[in-house]
N, C-alpha and C positions, 0 to 999 in steps of 0.2 A: 504494500500500500504506500501511496505517496500522498502527503498532505501539502496543500498549497494555501498560503495566506497572503492576500493582497493588502496593500496599504498605500496611502498617499493621495487618495482621491479628495475631492472637495469642490467648492465653488470658486471659479476664477473668471476674471473679465476677458473678453476677446482680446487676442494678441499677446496674452500672458502665457506663462509656462507652468507645467506641473511635472513632477517626476513620480511615477508609480513604481512600487517595489513589490516583488513576490518572493516569499520565503518558502523553500521546499524543505520538507522533513520526511522522516520515515525511510523507506527503501529508495534512496536517491541514486544509488549506483546503477548505472545502466540507462539513465535518462538520455534519450537521443536528441530530442528537440524540445524547446520551450517557446511558447507563443503567447501573444496577447490577442484576445478577441474583445469585441464590444457588441452590446445589444441595446436597442431602444424598444420600448413597448410596441407590440404589434409587428415587429420586424424580426427577421432571422438574425441569429448571431453571426457576425462577420469577422473574418480574420483581419487583424490589423498588422501584425508583424510576427516573424518567426526567426529564431536563431538556433543553429545546430550546436551540439555540445563540443565536438572535436575541433573542426576547422573554424567554427564561429561564423559560418555563412549566414547572411541575413536576407530576408525578403519582406517587402512591404506592400500594403495595399496602395493603389495609385492615389487614393484620396489623402494619404498621409506622407507620401514620399517627399523628402526634403524638409519635413517639419518634425517628424518623430524619429527617434533613434532607440533601437532595442540593444541591450547589452546584457552580459551575464558574468557572474563571478562564480566559477565552478567550485572554488575552495570554500566559499560561503554558502553554496547552494542557493544563490540569489539570481533573479533576473529583473531587469529594470526597463522602464519605458519612459524616456525623456520626451516630453511633448512640448513643443514650442509653437509659437504663433497660433494658439488655439482659436478655433472658430465655434460659433454656436452649434454647428452641425456635428461637432465632436462630442456633444453631450450624449452620454450613454453610461451604462454599467460596464465596466471593464473587467474582464476575466483573465486570469492566468491559466494556462493549459500546459501540461507536460505529457510527453509520450515516452513510455518505458516498456520495452519488450512488446510493442504493438498494442499496449493498453493506454488509454487516455485518462487523464485525471484533471479535474477542474477545481479552482478555488471558488470561494463564495461570492466574489465580485466586489468591486469598489465603485461608488458613484462618482462620476465626473460631470459637473455642470458648468457650462461656459455661458455666461450671461452678464450683461451690464446692469 
């Protein structure tokens, strides 16, 4: 089992920044990829960014390219999402996701609200 706990969400004005954190615990050995997803009510959960464990390759949704940066600290079992130039349309619940031996694990989510 892998447990994921997100933190760092909140209310922020458009154009500002937030940094989300996700702490992984439990059986973390073997985690291949870690990702951030987001979801708004009435819509499907969408992939925001992914990072692999070994090479550290990253992939981003077109809507956040150039504004968001995903990173990880394998020694601390942490993954981060630095979000810059936030827009109202970035408002969502952000979820951390990990894949370990073909099994997926989710955190409980953290609310990000971008509003003036």
